[in-house]
SEROTI-201353 format. One record per residue (C-alpha): residue number from 0; chain; x, y, z; residue in three letters. Coordinates in nm, 2 decimals. Example, Ala and Ser with C-alpha at 12.3 -4.5 7.8 and 13.67 -1.06 7.14 Angstrom:
BEGIN
PT    k  c      px      py      pz    r
PT    0  A    1.23   -0.45    0.78  ALA
PT    1  A    1.37   -0.11    0.71  SER
// end
This chain:
BEGIN
PT    k  c      px      py      pz    r
PT    0  A   -2.81    1.48    0.67  MET
PT    1  A   -2.78    1.21    0.45  ARG
PT    2  A   -2.48    1.01    0.35  ILE
PT    3  A   -2.43    0.81    0.07  GLU
PT    4  A   -2.25    0.59   -0.22  GLY
PT    5  A   -1.90    0.66   -0.21  GLN
PT    6  A   -1.82    0.85    0.10  VAL
PT    7  A   -2.06    0.59    0.28  SER
PT    8  A   -1.85    0.32    0.20  GLU
PT    9  A   -1.50    0.51    0.30  VAL
PT   10  A   -1.72    0.60    0.65  LEU
PT   11  A   -1.77    0.22    0.68  ALA
PT   12  A   -1.44    0.09    0.55  ARG
PT   13  A   -1.19    0.28    0.70  THR
PT   14  A   -1.09    0.11    1.01  ARG
PT   15  A   -0.89    0.44    1.20  VAL
PT   16  A   -0.98    0.75    1.23  VAL
PT   17  A   -0.83    1.07    1.35  GLU
PT   18  A   -1.06    1.19    1.60  PHE
PT   19  A   -1.04    1.57    1.72  ALA
PT   20  A   -1.18    1.71    2.02  THR
PT   21  A   -1.16    2.07    2.22  ILE
PT   22  A   -0.97    2.10    2.51  THR
PT   23  A   -1.07    2.30    2.81  PRO
PT   24  A   -0.80    2.57    2.76  LYS
PT   25  A   -0.92    2.59    2.38  GLY
PT   26  A   -0.61    2.36    2.19  THR
PT   27  A   -0.71    2.11    1.95  LEU
PT   28  A   -0.64    1.74    2.07  SER
PT   29  A   -0.65    1.49    1.74  THR
PT   30  A   -0.62    1.10    1.88  ARG
PT   31  A   -0.64    0.75    1.62  PRO
PT   32  A   -0.96    0.56    1.74  MET
PT   33  A   -1.14    0.26    1.60  ARG
PT   34  A   -1.52    0.37    1.51  LYS
PT   35  A   -1.83    0.24    1.37  LEU
PT   36  A   -1.98    0.41    1.09  TRP
PT   37  A   -2.39    0.36    1.13  SER
PT   38  A   -2.54    0.47    0.81  PRO
PT   39  A   -2.89    0.37    0.95  GLU
PT   40  A   -2.84    0.61    1.25  ARG
PT   41  A   -2.64    0.83    1.01  ASP
PT   42  A   -2.40    0.84    1.32  GLN
PT   43  A   -2.05    0.78    1.36  ILE
PT   44  A   -1.95    0.60    1.71  ILE
PT   45  A   -1.64    0.58    1.92  LEU
PT   46  A   -1.57    0.46    2.24  THR
PT   47  A   -1.28    0.49    2.51  THR
PT   48  A   -1.27    0.29    2.85  PRO
PT   49  A   -1.37    0.47    3.16  PRO
PT   50  A   -0.94    0.50    3.19  ALA
PT   51  A   -0.90    0.73    2.95  PHE
PT   52  A   -1.20    0.97    2.98  PRO
PT   53  A   -1.04    1.27    2.84  GLN
PT   54  A   -1.15    1.28    2.52  LYS
PT   55  A   -1.49    1.22    2.69  ILE
PT   56  A   -1.48    1.55    2.88  TYR
PT   57  A   -1.38    1.74    2.61  ASN
PT   58  A   -1.70    1.62    2.42  VAL
PT   59  A   -1.93    1.70    2.73  ARG
PT   60  A   -1.75    2.05    2.73  ARG
PT   61  A   -1.78    2.09    2.38  ASP
PT   62  A   -1.93    1.87    2.15  GLY
PT   63  A   -1.77    2.06    1.80  ARG
PT   64  A   -1.58    1.78    1.68  VAL
PT   65  A   -1.37    1.67    1.35  ALA
PT   66  A   -1.33    1.34    1.22  VAL
PT   67  A   -1.07    1.25    0.96  LEU
PT   68  A   -1.12    0.93    0.79  PHE
PT   69  A   -0.74    0.94    0.59  SER
PT   70  A   -0.55    0.64    0.66  ASP
PT   71  A   -0.67    0.36    0.40  PRO
PT   72  A   -0.50    0.10    0.54  THR
PT   73  A   -0.69   -0.25    0.55  GLY
PT   74  A   -0.99   -0.07    0.39  THR
PT   75  A   -0.95   -0.28    0.07  GLY
PT   76  A   -1.01    0.03   -0.13  LEU
PT   77  A   -0.80    0.16   -0.44  THR
PT   78  A   -0.69    0.52   -0.35  ASP
PT   79  A   -1.01    0.61   -0.19  PRO
PT   80  A   -1.06    1.01   -0.10  PRO
PT   81  A   -1.01    1.14    0.25  ALA
PT   82  A   -1.32    1.26    0.38  ILE
PT   83  A   -1.29    1.52    0.70  LEU
PT   84  A   -1.67    1.46    0.89  VAL
PT   85  A   -1.71    1.76    1.11  GLN
PT   86  A   -2.04    1.74    1.36  GLY
PT   87  A   -2.12    1.77    1.70  ARG
PT   88  A   -2.09    1.48    1.98  ALA
PT   89  A   -2.26    1.38    2.25  ILE
PT   90  A   -2.13    1.10    2.51  ALA
PT   91  A   -2.36    0.97    2.79  PRO
PT   92  A   -2.29    0.97    3.12  HIS
PT   93  A   -2.39    0.55    3.09  THR
PT   94  A   -2.10    0.21    3.00  VAL
PT   95  A   -2.18    0.06    2.66  VAL
PT   96  A   -2.10   -0.29    2.66  LEU
PT   97  A   -1.96   -0.51    2.42  PRO
PT   98  A   -2.30   -0.65    2.32  GLU
PT   99  A   -2.49   -0.32    2.29  GLU
PT  100  A   -2.24   -0.25    1.97  ILE
PT  101  A   -2.16   -0.62    1.84  PRO
PT  102  A   -2.07   -0.45    1.55  ASP
PT  103  A   -1.83   -0.21    1.67  TYR
PT  104  A   -1.61   -0.51    1.85  TRP
PT  105  A   -1.66   -0.77    1.52  ARG
PT  106  A   -1.48   -0.46    1.35  GLU
PT  107  A   -1.22   -0.42    1.60  LEU
PT  108  A   -1.16   -0.79    1.64  PHE
PT  109  A   -1.13   -0.84    1.24  ASP
PT  110  A   -0.86   -0.59    1.25  GLY
PT  111  A   -0.63   -0.64    1.56  PHE
PT  112  A   -0.44   -0.94    1.64  SER
PT  113  A   -0.50   -0.90    2.03  TRP
PT  114  A   -0.67   -0.99    2.22  PRO
PT  115  A   -0.68   -1.35    2.11  SER
PT  116  A   -0.97   -1.61    2.14  VAL
PT  117  A   -0.79   -1.79    2.39  GLN
PT  118  A   -0.71   -1.48    2.59  GLU
PT  119  A   -1.10   -1.38    2.61  LEU
PT  120  A   -1.17   -1.75    2.77  GLU
PT  121  A   -0.86   -1.72    3.03  SER
PT  122  A   -0.99   -1.63    3.34  GLU
PT  123  A   -0.67   -1.44    3.44  GLN
PT  124  A   -0.71   -1.21    3.15  PHE
PT  125  A   -1.11   -1.16    3.21  GLN
PT  126  A   -0.95   -1.06    3.66  ARG
PT  127  A   -0.73   -0.81    3.49  THR
PT  128  A   -0.87   -0.67    3.13  MET
PT  129  A   -1.22   -0.65    3.21  ASP
PT  130  A   -1.20   -0.26    3.23  TRP
PT  131  A   -1.07   -0.28    2.86  TYR
PT  132  A   -1.41   -0.37    2.77  PHE
PT  133  A   -1.62   -0.11    2.99  TRP
PT  134  A   -1.65    0.16    2.74  ARG
PT  135  A   -1.78    0.53    2.71  LEU
PT  136  A   -1.93    0.58    2.38  ALA
PT  137  A   -1.91    0.88    2.14  VAL
PT  138  A   -2.18    0.93    1.92  TYR
PT  139  A   -2.11    1.17    1.61  VAL
PT  140  A   -2.41    1.34    1.41  THR
PT  141  A   -2.25    1.49    1.09  PRO
PT  142  A   -2.29    1.83    1.00  GLU
PT  143  A   -2.04    1.90    0.75  ARG
PT  144  A   -1.89    1.68    0.48  VAL
PT  145  A   -1.56    1.74    0.25  ARG
PT  146  A   -1.45    1.52    0.03  VAL
PT  147  A   -1.04    1.56    0.00  LEU
PT  148  A   -0.74    1.40   -0.20  PRO
PT  149  A   -0.61    1.09   -0.06  GLY
PT  150  A   -0.28    1.09    0.01  CYS
PT  151  A    0.00    0.83    0.14  GLU
PT  152  A    0.00    0.71    0.50  ALA
PT  153  A    0.11    0.47    0.76  GLY
PT  154  A    0.46    0.49    0.84  GLY
PT  155  A    0.83    0.31    0.90  ALA
PT  156  A    0.84    0.05    1.20  ALA
PT  157  A    1.20    0.08    1.18  GLU
PT  158  A    1.47    0.22    1.39  PRO
PT  159  A    1.28    0.21    1.72  PRO
PT  160  A    1.09    0.47    1.82  LEU
PT  161  A    1.28    0.75    2.07  PRO
PT  162  A    1.22    0.72    2.44  GLN
PT  163  A    0.92    0.92    2.54  PRO
PT  164  A    1.19    1.13    2.76  SER
PT  165  A    1.38    1.25    2.46  ALA
PT  166  A    1.37    1.62    2.37  PRO
PT  167  A    1.05    1.73    2.16  LEU
PT  168  A    1.27    1.85    1.86  ALA
PT  169  A    1.43    1.46    1.83  VAL
PT  170  A    1.09    1.30    1.82  ARG
PT  171  A    0.93    1.59    1.58  VAL
PT  172  A    1.26    1.48    1.37  ARG
PT  173  A    1.19    1.08    1.36  ASP
PT  174  A    0.81    1.18    1.29  ALA
PT  175  A    0.94    1.36    0.98  LEU
PT  176  A    1.16    1.10    0.87  GLU
PT  177  A    0.91    0.82    0.99  ARG
PT  178  A    0.59    0.93    0.87  TYR
PT  179  A    0.52    1.06    0.47  PRO
PT  180  A    0.25    1.25    0.64  THR
PT  181  A    0.08    1.37    0.93  GLY
PT  182  A   -0.25    1.51    1.02  VAL
PT  183  A   -0.29    1.87    1.11  LEU
PT  184  A   -0.57    2.02    1.34  THR
PT  185  A   -0.69    2.35    1.37  GLY
PT  186  A   -0.99    2.54    1.38  ARG
PT  187  A   -1.18    2.67    1.07  ASP
PT  188  A   -1.33    3.05    1.07  ASP
PT  189  A   -1.63    2.93    1.24  ASP
PT  190  A   -1.39    2.77    1.50  GLY
PT  191  A   -1.51    2.44    1.46  TRP
PT  192  A   -1.22    2.18    1.44  PRO
PT  193  A   -1.06    2.13    1.12  CYS
PT  194  A   -0.85    1.83    1.01  ALA
PT  195  A   -0.65    1.74    0.72  VAL
PT  196  A   -0.33    1.50    0.62  ARG
PT  197  A   -0.03    1.74    0.50  ALA
PT  198  A    0.38    1.67    0.42  THR
PT  199  A    0.56    1.81    0.71  ILE
PT  200  A    0.89    1.95    0.66  THR
PT  201  A    1.16    2.17    0.91  ALA
PT  202  A    1.16    2.54    0.86  ALA
PT  203  A    1.51    2.68    0.85  THR
PT  204  A    1.46    2.89    1.19  ASP
PT  205  A    1.50    2.54    1.32  GLY
PT  206  A    1.22    2.60    1.59  ASN
PT  207  A    0.89    2.56    1.32  SER
PT  208  A    0.79    2.33    1.06  TYR
PT  209  A    0.62    2.39    0.72  LEU
PT  210  A    0.29    2.24    0.65  VAL
PT  211  A    0.14    2.18    0.30  LYS
PT  212  A   -0.20    2.01    0.32  PRO
PT  213  A   -0.30    1.78    0.04  VAL
PT  214  A   -0.59    2.06    0.01  GLU
PT  215  A   -0.66    2.44    0.06  SER
PT  216  A   -0.88    2.39    0.38  VAL
PT  217  A   -1.00    2.73    0.62  PRO
PT  218  A   -0.74    2.64    0.89  VAL
PT  219  A   -0.75    2.97    1.10  ALA
PT  220  A   -0.47    3.07    1.24  SER
PT  221  A   -0.40    3.00    1.62  GLY
PT  222  A   -0.40    2.69    1.83  PRO
PT  223  A   -0.32    2.35    1.67  ALA
PT  224  A   -0.19    2.00    1.68  SER
PT  225  A    0.03    1.78    1.46  LEU
PT  226  A   -0.05    1.42    1.49  LEU
PT  227  A    0.18    1.12    1.32  TRP
PT  228  A    0.08    0.78    1.37  HIS
PT  229  A    0.05    0.42    1.22  ARG
PT  230  A   -0.17    0.14    1.22  GLN
PT  231  A    0.11   -0.14    1.18  GLY
PT  232  A    0.16   -0.38    0.92  ALA
PT  233  A   -0.12   -0.61    0.78  PRO
PT  234  A   -0.11   -0.96    0.91  LEU
PT  235  A   -0.31   -1.23    0.77  THR
PT  236  A   -0.59   -1.38    0.91  ARG
PT  237  A   -0.78   -1.54    0.64  GLN
PT  238  A   -0.73   -1.46    0.29  LEU
PT  239  A   -0.98   -1.18    0.27  SER
PT  240  A   -0.88   -1.03    0.62  LYS
PT  241  A   -0.61   -0.80    0.75  GLN
PT  242  A   -0.50   -0.78    1.10  ARG
PT  243  A   -0.25   -0.59    1.30  VAL
PT  244  A   -0.06   -0.60    1.62  ARG
PT  245  A   -0.13   -0.42    1.88  TRP
PT  246  A    0.23   -0.34    1.98  GLY
PT  247  A    0.30   -0.21    1.57  GLU
PT  248  A    0.10    0.09    1.65  TRP
PT  249  A    0.26    0.45    1.71  SER
PT  250  A    0.15    0.77    1.74  GLU
PT  251  A    0.35    1.11    1.83  LEU
PT  252  A    0.07    1.42    1.92  LEU
PT  253  A    0.23    1.76    1.93  VAL
PT  254  A    0.04    2.05    2.06  PHE
PT  255  A    0.17    2.38    1.93  GLY
PT  256  A    0.02    2.72    1.71  ALA
PT  257  A   -0.04    2.74    1.36  VAL
PT  258  A    0.02    3.06    1.09  SER
PT  259  A   -0.01    3.15    0.76  ALA
PT  260  A    0.31    3.15    0.62  GLY
PT  261  A    0.42    3.27    0.23  ARG
PT  262  A    0.32    2.96    0.08  GLU
PT  263  A    0.28    2.71    0.34  GLN
PT  264  A    0.10    2.70    0.70  LEU
PT  265  A    0.38    2.75    0.99  VAL
PT  266  A    0.34    2.53    1.30  PHE
PT  267  A    0.55    2.62    1.57  THR
PT  268  A    0.57    2.31    1.86  PRO
PT  269  A    0.46    2.42    2.25  GLU
PT  270  A    0.47    2.02    2.38  ARG
PT  271  A    0.43    1.67    2.34  VAL
PT  272  A    0.11    1.50    2.44  PHE
PT  273  A    0.18    1.31    2.76  THR
PT  274  A   -0.16    1.12    2.84  GLY
PT  275  A   -0.15    0.81    3.00  PRO
PT  276  A   -0.18    0.60    2.70  PHE
PT  277  A    0.02    0.66    2.42  ARG
PT  278  A    0.07    0.40    2.14  ARG
PT  279  A    0.42    0.27    2.10  GLY
PT  280  A    0.51    0.36    2.49  ALA
PT  281  A    0.69    0.11    2.66  THR
PT  282  A    0.45   -0.04    2.94  ARG
PT  283  A    0.60   -0.23    3.25  ASP
PT  284  A    0.38   -0.57    3.42  SER
PT  285  A    0.15   -0.34    3.62  GLY
PT  286  A    0.02   -0.12    3.32  TRP
PT  287  A   -0.33   -0.29    3.35  SER
PT  288  A   -0.38   -0.30    3.71  GLY
PT  289  A   -0.31    0.10    3.73  ARG
PT  290  A   -0.55    0.12    3.41  TYR
PT  291  A   -0.80   -0.07    3.58  ARG
PT  292  A   -0.78    0.11    3.92  ASN
PT  293  A   -0.82    0.43    3.73  THR
PT  294  A   -1.13    0.30    3.53  ALA
PT  295  A   -1.30    0.20    3.86  LEU
PT  296  A   -1.21    0.51    3.97  ASP
PT  297  A   -1.41    0.70    3.73  TYR
PT  298  A   -1.71    0.49    3.75  LEU
PT  299  A   -1.72    0.56    4.14  ARG
PT  300  A   -1.70    0.94    4.11  ARG
PT  301  A   -1.96    0.89    3.85  HIS
PT  302  A   -2.19    0.65    4.05  ASN
PT  303  A   -2.17    0.34    3.79  ILE
PT  304  A   -2.14    0.01    3.89  ASP
PT  305  A   -1.91   -0.20    3.78  PRO
PT  306  A   -2.03   -0.38    3.46  PRO
PT  307  A   -2.05   -0.76    3.41  GLN
PT  308  A   -1.89   -0.85    3.09  ILE
PT  309  A   -2.01   -1.12    2.88  ASN
PT  310  A   -1.70   -1.28    2.78  TRP
PT  311  A   -1.88   -1.53    2.57  GLN
PT  312  A   -2.01   -1.28    2.34  SER
PT  313  A   -1.67   -1.12    2.31  LEU
PT  314  A   -1.55   -1.49    2.22  VAL
PT  315  A   -1.81   -1.50    1.96  THR
PT  316  A   -1.75   -1.13    1.81  TYR
PT  317  A   -1.35   -1.26    1.78  ALA
PT  318  A   -1.37   -1.60    1.61  THR
PT  319  A   -1.31   -1.59    1.25  PRO
PT  320  A   -1.64   -1.62    1.03  GLN
// end
């Protein structure tokens, strides 16, 4: 399908999207991710290092995905709508090098303060962080596009986030106070992932949460997830540019089930996402080495030689224009 006009502009200028896939157990996993919109190919391109391949496995198992463009932070757009894209995704068994998707890296460096040009030129950084620039790509071809009302996104940086070991109820209560809205993801009547921004409040039973989407969407009763996240406070790189500190990102993803209530949807939580990479989580000094080993293990299991990174190309992409 051909996407043009305001919808294409929102797809192009939104920095971070909510990407929803179907897990092996049939639940919905939604993660905030950087993306590249390619209008020439009518495709959304997302990537992840081999250290974090679960999204790739999900896509290879079931290519039905949803991409929600609902956070206008850093877009420069005034009151843009949210855009829900449902489509089919493919995840080839190859590693995509930075020079193969230069626009993706230019946009990433334009939006974040990490890594700096100085870090990219550092031999120590190159030895320990090459795995981050080995990328597995997901190509999403839109099949259904829905324009939704825009609403407040983001969230407060203070107080500090609860520890990952905190009880689920404590972490969700913090999210309700920290973020003005969250993202509900379920399945529509055809079984496709379907995501929408919503206001969320605690129910009186103390065990569930009331979810009021910004617009009625066909989310069927069954497995669902709630995601809260923030990109961080913008930093001024140039007068016309905004960047955020990597460490200012935060997120909370809760798996559960959704059902219809009298006036709102009812979400019953079951567990918190505990994957290896959670924005806002504290990392010790050995985190990079562990992720590099995980990435190398993925490459070995798929008979892929560790790629050589063209660091000068990355320096070029990261240098302010």
